[in-house]
C-alpha positions as CSV (number, residue, x, y, z in Angstrom):
1,M,120.3,120.8,75.6
2,I,119.8,117.7,77.7
3,L,119.8,114.3,76.0
4,L,117.6,111.5,77.5
5,L,118.3,107.9,76.8
6,G,115.7,105.3,77.6
7,G,112.9,107.8,77.4
8,S,110.3,105.2,76.5
9,G,110.8,103.2,79.7
10,Y,108.9,103.5,83.0
11,I,111.5,105.8,84.6
12,G,112.5,107.5,81.3
13,Q,108.9,108.6,80.8
14,A,108.9,110.3,84.2
15,F,112.2,112.1,83.3
16,A,110.6,113.3,80.0
17,R,107.6,114.7,81.8
18,A,109.8,116.5,84.4
19,L,112.0,118.0,81.7
20,E,109.0,119.1,79.7
21,R,107.6,120.9,82.7
22,R,110.9,122.8,83.1
23,G,110.6,124.2,79.6
24,G,114.2,123.8,78.7
25,A,115.6,122.1,75.5
26,F,115.8,118.4,75.7
27,R,115.7,115.5,73.3
28,V,114.7,111.9,73.8
29,L,117.0,109.7,71.7
30,S,115.9,106.2,70.8
31,R,118.1,103.5,69.3
32,R,116.1,103.7,66.1
33,D,117.4,107.3,65.8
34,A,121.0,106.4,66.6
35,D,122.6,103.3,68.2
36,Y,124.0,104.9,71.3
37,T,125.2,101.5,72.6
38,R,128.1,102.0,70.1
39,F,130.9,104.2,71.4
40,G,131.7,105.9,68.1
41,V,128.1,106.7,67.3
42,L,127.5,108.2,70.8
43,L,130.8,110.2,70.8
44,E,130.1,111.7,67.4
45,L,126.6,112.8,68.6
46,L,128.0,114.3,71.9
47,R,130.6,116.3,70.0
48,R,128.1,117.5,67.4
49,D,125.3,118.6,69.8
50,R,127.5,120.0,72.6
51,L,125.1,118.8,75.2
52,E,124.7,120.4,78.6
53,F,123.8,117.1,80.3
54,L,122.9,113.5,79.5
55,I,120.5,111.2,81.4
56,N,120.7,107.5,81.0
57,A,117.4,105.8,82.0
58,A,118.1,102.8,79.7
59,G,118.8,99.4,81.0
60,F,117.5,95.8,81.2
61,T,115.1,94.8,84.0
62,G,113.4,91.8,82.6
63,K,109.6,91.3,82.2
64,P,107.5,90.8,84.2
65,N,110.3,90.8,86.8
66,V,114.0,90.1,87.4
67,D,113.5,86.3,87.0
68,A,113.5,87.0,83.3
69,C,117.1,88.3,83.5
70,E,118.2,84.8,84.4
71,Q,117.1,83.6,81.0
72,A,118.4,86.7,79.1
73,K,121.9,87.1,80.7
74,A,123.6,88.6,77.6
75,D,120.9,91.3,77.3
76,T,121.0,92.0,81.0
77,L,124.8,92.3,81.0
78,A,124.7,94.5,77.9
79,G,122.0,96.8,79.2
80,N,123.2,97.2,82.8
81,T,127.0,96.9,82.7
82,L,128.3,97.4,79.2
83,L,126.0,100.3,78.2
84,P,126.8,102.5,81.2
85,Q,130.5,101.8,80.6
86,T,130.2,102.9,77.0
87,I,128.3,106.1,77.9
88,A,130.8,106.9,80.7
89,Q,133.8,106.6,78.3
90,A,132.1,108.7,75.5
91,C,131.0,111.4,78.0
92,A,134.5,111.5,79.5
93,V,136.1,112.1,76.1
94,A,133.5,114.7,75.1
95,G,133.5,116.4,78.5
96,T,129.8,115.9,78.9
97,P,128.4,115.6,82.5
98,W,125.7,112.9,82.9
99,G,123.5,111.0,85.3
100,H,122.9,107.2,85.4
101,V,119.9,105.5,86.8
102,S,121.2,102.7,89.0
103,S,119.5,100.5,91.6
104,G,119.5,100.0,95.3
105,C,118.9,96.3,94.6
106,I,122.7,95.7,95.1
107,Y,122.1,95.5,98.8
108,S,120.3,93.1,101.1
109,G,119.1,93.8,104.6
110,A,120.1,96.7,106.8
111,K,122.5,97.7,109.5
112,I,121.5,97.2,113.1
113,V,123.0,99.8,115.5
114,A,122.6,98.9,119.2
115,N,124.7,99.2,122.3
116,G,127.3,101.2,120.5
117,Q,127.9,98.4,117.9
118,T,126.9,98.1,114.2
119,R,126.2,94.8,112.5
120,V,124.8,94.0,109.0
121,E,121.8,91.7,108.8
122,K,121.1,90.5,105.3
123,D,117.8,88.8,106.1
124,L,115.2,91.0,107.9
125,T,112.6,88.3,107.9
126,K,114.1,86.6,111.0
127,P,111.6,86.8,113.9
128,E,113.9,88.7,116.2
129,L,114.5,91.3,113.5
130,Q,110.8,91.6,112.7
131,A,110.3,92.5,116.3
132,L,112.9,95.3,115.9
133,V,111.0,96.6,112.8
134,R,107.8,96.7,114.8
135,E,109.1,98.0,118.1
136,R,112.6,99.6,117.8
137,R,112.7,101.1,114.3
138,E,115.4,103.6,115.4
139,V,118.1,100.8,115.6
140,I,117.6,99.9,111.9
141,H,119.8,102.0,109.7
142,G,120.2,102.0,105.9
143,F,123.2,101.3,103.8
144,T,125.1,104.5,102.8
145,E,126.8,105.2,99.5
146,L,130.1,104.2,101.1
147,D,129.0,100.7,102.0
148,P,130.1,98.1,99.4
149,P,127.3,96.2,97.8
150,N,126.4,93.0,99.6
151,F,124.0,91.6,97.0
152,S,126.3,91.3,94.0
153,F,128.6,88.9,92.1
154,R,131.3,89.8,94.7
155,D,129.0,88.9,97.6
156,L,126.7,86.1,96.7
157,P,123.9,85.0,96.5
158,C,122.4,87.6,94.3
159,S,120.2,87.8,91.2
160,F,121.9,88.2,87.8
161,Y,120.1,91.6,87.5
162,S,121.6,92.9,90.7
163,G,125.0,91.5,89.9
164,T,125.1,93.4,86.6
165,K,123.8,96.7,88.2
166,A,126.7,96.4,90.8
167,L,129.2,95.8,88.0
168,G,127.8,98.8,86.1
169,E,128.5,101.0,89.1
170,E,132.0,99.7,89.3
171,A,132.6,100.5,85.6
172,L,131.7,104.2,86.3
173,D,134.0,104.6,89.2
174,G,136.3,107.5,88.6
175,V,135.3,108.0,85.0
176,G,134.3,111.5,84.0
177,Q,131.6,113.7,85.6
178,C,128.8,111.4,86.6
179,Y,126.0,111.0,89.0
180,I,124.9,107.5,90.0
181,W,121.2,107.7,91.1
182,R,120.1,104.7,93.0
183,L,116.4,103.9,92.6
184,R,114.4,101.4,94.8
185,I,111.1,99.7,94.0
186,P,109.3,102.6,92.1
187,F,105.7,103.5,92.7
188,D,103.2,106.3,92.1
189,E,99.5,106.9,91.6
190,W,99.3,105.6,88.0
191,D,98.4,101.9,87.6
192,H,101.2,100.3,85.6
193,P,102.9,96.8,85.4
194,R,106.1,98.4,86.8
195,N,104.4,100.1,89.7
196,Y,105.0,98.5,93.0
197,L,101.4,99.2,94.1
198,S,100.0,97.7,90.9
199,K,102.1,94.6,91.5
200,L,100.8,94.2,95.1
201,L,97.2,94.6,93.8
202,N,97.7,91.8,91.2
203,Y,99.9,89.3,93.0
204,A,98.1,86.1,94.0
205,K,100.1,86.1,97.2
206,V,102.2,88.9,98.7
207,Y,105.8,88.6,99.9
208,D,106.4,90.4,103.1
209,N,109.7,92.1,103.8
210,V,111.3,95.4,104.7
211,N,112.3,98.0,102.1
212,S,113.2,101.5,101.1
213,I,111.1,102.5,98.1
214,S,111.0,105.5,95.6
215,R,108.0,107.4,94.4
216,R,108.7,107.8,90.7
217,A,108.2,111.6,90.4
218,D,110.1,112.3,93.7
219,F,113.0,110.2,92.4
220,V,113.2,112.1,89.1
221,E,112.8,115.5,90.7
222,A,115.6,114.7,93.1
223,C,117.9,113.5,90.3
224,L,117.3,116.7,88.3
225,R,117.7,118.9,91.4
226,L,121.2,117.4,92.1
227,W,122.2,118.5,88.6
228,E,120.5,121.9,88.9
229,L,122.2,122.6,92.2
230,R,125.5,121.4,90.7
231,A,125.9,119.1,93.6
232,P,129.1,117.1,93.7
233,F,129.2,114.2,91.3
234,G,129.0,110.7,92.7
235,T,126.6,108.2,94.0
236,Y,123.3,109.1,95.7
237,N,120.7,106.9,97.3
238,I,117.3,108.4,96.1
239,T,114.4,106.8,98.0
240,N,111.7,108.4,100.1
241,P,113.3,108.6,103.6
242,G,112.6,105.7,106.0
243,F,111.5,102.2,105.3
244,I,108.3,100.3,105.2
245,T,107.1,96.7,105.4
246,T,104.9,95.1,102.7
247,R,102.2,94.5,105.4
248,Q,102.2,98.2,106.1
249,V,101.8,99.0,102.4
250,V,99.0,96.4,102.1
251,A,97.2,98.0,105.1
252,M,97.4,101.4,103.4
253,I,96.0,100.0,100.1
254,E,93.1,98.4,102.0
255,S,92.4,101.6,103.8
256,R,92.6,103.9,100.8
257,L,91.5,101.8,97.8
258,K,89.3,99.2,99.5
259,P,90.0,96.5,96.9
260,R,87.6,93.7,96.3
261,R,90.1,91.1,97.3
262,R,91.6,89.5,100.4
263,F,95.4,89.8,100.5
264,E,97.3,86.6,101.3
265,F,101.0,86.4,102.3
266,W,103.5,83.7,101.6
267,A,104.0,81.7,104.7
268,S,107.8,81.9,104.6
269,D,110.8,82.6,102.5
270,E,111.1,78.9,101.7
271,E,107.5,78.8,100.3
272,F,108.0,82.0,98.3
273,Y,111.2,80.8,96.6
274,R,109.9,77.3,96.1
275,V,106.7,78.4,94.4
276,A,107.0,82.0,93.1
277,A,110.6,83.0,92.5
278,R,113.5,81.6,90.5
279,T,116.2,83.9,91.8
280,P,117.0,85.7,95.1
281,R,115.3,89.0,95.7
282,S,116.9,92.2,97.1
283,N,115.1,93.6,100.2
284,C,117.0,96.4,101.8
285,V,117.0,99.8,103.6
286,L,119.0,102.7,102.2
287,D,120.3,105.8,103.9
288,T,119.4,109.1,102.2
289,T,121.5,111.4,104.4
290,K,123.9,112.3,101.6
291,L,121.0,113.4,99.4
292,A,119.6,115.7,102.1
293,S,123.1,117.1,102.8
294,A,123.3,118.1,99.1
295,G,120.2,120.3,99.6
296,V,117.7,118.0,98.0
297,A,114.5,117.5,100.1
298,I,112.3,114.5,99.5
299,R,109.2,113.5,101.5
300,P,109.0,110.6,103.9
301,V,107.9,107.2,102.6
302,E,104.6,107.0,104.5
303,E,103.6,110.5,103.2
304,A,104.6,109.7,99.6
305,L,102.6,106.4,99.7
306,D,99.5,107.9,101.2
307,D,99.6,110.7,98.6
308,A,99.9,108.2,95.7
309,L,97.1,106.1,97.0
310,S,94.8,109.1,97.6
311,R,95.3,110.0,93.9
312,W,95.2,106.5,92.6
313,Q,94.2,106.2,88.9
314,A,93.3,102.6,87.9
315,A,94.2,101.6,84.4
316,V,91.4,100.6,82.0
317,R,92.2,97.0,81.1
318,P,90.8,95.3,78.0
319,G,88.2,92.6,78.4
């Protein structure tokens, strides 16, 4: 049997649907059923049920966005650092393999490869880098799983959310049989407050940057395939290959959905952070070569976005 933690959350619900489609035995465990944040409780459960695999989709992201984590630091630390550490130790003692939903938000920027040299650029909004995004995309490379986080407590500035996610990964290093699955900016065809496309449709102004992003169902399927293939344990960047700018996404939304609104963009980073954000945001490109090398195929970002928009299901909102 597979045990799913955090099954009521945005990503956890997608795991539950994917596991149900597979038809195997699985159980969604809520903290009302058992307080799995406590080592002894979780270890007893693991030993009793003799699980095949455990999935941790629980964590603390803040609502409506990571700014809320700055005001709830204890909860953020507990959900993103202490909980995965507790699960790792319990699973190691019980001999239970497991997977942890982490985040690519522990990086900022991308690697620029040109003239035989590689340099890291943390801010892709610089005019000269925007020109590369438009005209020489091939020189922009993503961070691999071997690159140390550069948007963390050890490489400031960062948001408190990103800092705790990076610490969470550190806590898992070398402990038991574990996959670390890095998610980035989830989206799909279902209108939802956590959906990147929904956010863009509802923002008063849009923040333009360059990012790798993850279609929710593609992410979940890739995570499960790693386990089903018995791929080597370790960290995997799981995004739809490639990268995309916010302006490209907005253009696709306008073409497919034809919303009754005119999109406006923040004039600059300075305006965005002065008016709309309280903490730094991660914008980054991730490399998915390791995922592909493990035998897990995932469609390119433009294809995944176009498919989601072609199937768009708007939510029925009260009032």
